[in-house]
C-alpha angles and dihedrals in degrees: 000000000000115000118243106248092197096066119105092228094060114120129175116273116250109279092018116121112258114243129201093004128132121222117261123235112251114211122230119258110240121236094016123113110212095188121119091253094056092049093056093057109115099202141041127197116238120205120175125178090354095301129108114250103183133251124309113214113232101183104044113080129189124235091249091055091051092052092050090051091054093049092050091050093051091048091054092049093050091048091052092049093050091048091052091048092049091050092051092047094050092049092052096050111097106196106196120203110268123241122242112266124232120262114266119257116242118235116226132198127196133174132206132191115255124215120225111278141146092290099043105026092183096039125248141166139298116221114205122195128186148129122277094230095168090045094226094131091245125105103226126196094256090053096055111111102172140018128202126191120213113190127202116239119247117274113259123239117277115261121241116287113260123237118273113268124238112279113254124238117275108264126227119272111272123238118263122256114236138190127212127187122209126188115242109214126217113277096040113145093231097038108026091181094046128247142159131302117208113203123191132184147124122295094232095169091044095227092134090243128098104234122203093254090054094060110125104164135012132195122191122213104196126201116235123247116280110254126226118282113271123227112263094343122156125237112293120235115251123246115246134198123201129187118214133185110236119237108278090227087062105035121003095194120028146072143243121219114202122199126194150127123270091228102126097253114178114341094343127109119245122235093007093124091239122113104219125194092258091055096052111109101170140015136200111206119193128178124181092202133044113277110272125274129160148083115328103179137054103177093146109033124225118003096339118115115250090184116049139172097274095030106056110096116131145162140173124244108211095191094062095024092234135126114227114202145159117250138168125234124180091235102044105022121219108346144146117290135178136201139180090210099275132092093239092055096049112105141145106269101197135354094221094179110033090180097052146330119331090188094206114212093007093135107020101023118213121310121186120204135175115220139156087275092057134259117322139174115223120203142147124254142164115229093187092250110057099030123232107340140155114282133184135203136186091196095270130096091236092050095050114094147126112278097213139324098235097170132036092245136011109347088182132049139164092286094055120109133197134196134169116258138158100353092316142040135282118213139172123233140213088261091058092249126135120227138180122219142180127185094290111022142046119201138167115274093255092056099062105148092232090067118083121237096262092050091048091054093050092048092046090058093047099041096043091076093050128086128188121252120235091234098035128144117246116188135154147174134178092290110032146030116213121197140155122234143165118249129210091275092056095251114143109214141149125269134195123212118187125209087251091059100257111148120204124186124206121204095199095166111032090184097055145318118342091198091203109208129168114028141185128193111225137169088263094053136267117336113203138175106238142161126244132136094315103052123250111349141152117268132184119222116196134151092343093310126119122208122181109219106184140037102192120178130202101234093195095067106008092244131122113270121260100192114064123148093356097127113021093021120200124317130181114229117175102307095336139087114226115201145148126250135174107225103148103055091245116070136344115261135195121275139174135205116204117209090197097064104009091240123151111206135187103226098193141356093190095058109069140173094026117193096008097136108031145005118282125234134208119223135156095359093309137096118225121203143151115265145167129233133176091237103044106021117217111354144139113285133186138196136189090198095269132100094240091045095054106095147145104264099193144026100189094154106046120244120348094338109123121246089193100210107216110176132016128190141155131245113180107304094341131091113217122196144161117241142140120264132194096262104013109056113212110349143143116282136178133210117197130203092268092056096254113149121208134183100229105177136002112186092197107041126192136078110295094008115130123196090188086220116192097019088125134027128001137290109258121200112204126180090273110011147050108223122195142145121266143136128234103204093261101058130034126245108321138147117288127189131203120189108236098189090103085071098046106023141043117244127174107224115197 
């Protein structure tokens, strides 16, 4: 740095000529003669401490002294030269004033979470570094100069499970939760037009009344503003609110608030001050506990099975909201039981055979019909006196009885069939006859009360020459009864009987028996599997006409197929028939017949043995059925009738392990089924329209525990519950119920 010449402290640099300085006075040295004469003297006396020390020579110098003098002289010369050079150099340097520098740029760092991927298999973080060029305090993408990935380590293995802790003492019963409604009058600050306040809380003093100090929450339902008077309008119907107690088999502690208008909608009466079911427009349903699920029968106490292989028929009677079922008890044997869906309502209805097992529903099962006489369940039973006959029950002990003893012994056996028709039921007997019955009478098929006398006479003549076949089809809808029978020539062919009494015969195989088997009623008519000259094929029967639909071929041997519709059967889906057929000599596969274009299509060669274990169901434009594949084993499959839409819907047991679907049914838009999962054993599952699968209820929870749900009986869908057979590890196979309203209804659980 150049020195500042203007400062007062500035002095010349060593060797630099002094400027603007006056010479200093040099004092005289005492005792020294500086004359010429004194300087020529060659000697000087030296006296030290009063003693003579000799004479010091002043003119004679040693060689060493001469060398030192030379060195000193050279040093002075060099110093002068360097001083002059430094002076010149400093004078030549022109130090210009420096410019102001730019402000420094701030460096920013941000981090973001990282999902698991191929680089960080357990996830981690990304660290971004860069310069904040625009100085907005935010590190933007264009400012990032480097990125660093930091990955999480893999999760370690779980440690061994600790021993179960000691069970705590049973706590005291909690206080009940209560609800209280209070009218809000007009002029209230919250509800200016009035309304209703709903208070809820805990009954701390257990007086079964929600006191003011027990209020915990409140919800106001405010009335809307009163509109302007209309011109010539009649009196408006008042709004009503009604509080109901929910069914205890759905919600043991809760309430239902119903809102509506007293306007006489439906069968109700207007302005009667009573909110009838037809007048309800909205409901608020609240339950203070989870909706009920659990065992509802204990026919055989402890680990004994109350439901067994030959004692497992059941059905639900909607009219009385009860499930009627067969169950075994050690004291009474296999008899008729009834339940409202709760343990405390499950009782033996009638001991039909006091001396043994009546085995109700063992051959025909339970079929519920609604007629002019009411709703009844028809079933077979053996009372120990009349043999196996047709019985009926309205869900009460008094209304349970044998219809008639039409034969001396066993009118019904394992080959008998029963379907609803014309305000009653039609069933086949051990004597290969076909009869119609209601709750009090059994008559021959030609004598159905709905037919007039002339029609009965015509039918009596036509039907008298027919006899039922042991393996006949029996199908019906609101308009027609379809059955197979043998005529006087021994030909076994299908027949159609309308509700008006019109009988139509179909000679499907002119050269022999058609042996019509599986059948499906469609808009086009009845589709059956029958035999003619080309093996087992699908045929359409309608208005006396016969149309062959398929011409399947067994590709393994070049012959016509023999197994069609034997597992899955026939099912109507949109304008198609979905069925199974064995055409390769190995396993049956899934096929479709399209009424629109007459095409028969193999839907999948990977999905085999469809419908082997349980009945299929149709829901949301798809058919759901059990199936087997080489990749997934036995699972639930679905098809919309196209090749691309035929898929495996579940993989509950990973890999090729079988899930063994046992029962399938439909609740609203959901498919519910019983199957075995990896960790649950057999349990109740649901599949919604989006394909999401949920485990809904496992009666025997715990890893490795298996309730063996669905081994016996059926899966019954009531208006509120799914009822099926299972065991929980403490009791044997009994009835269990799971409330399905969480799928189809909205409940507030608190």
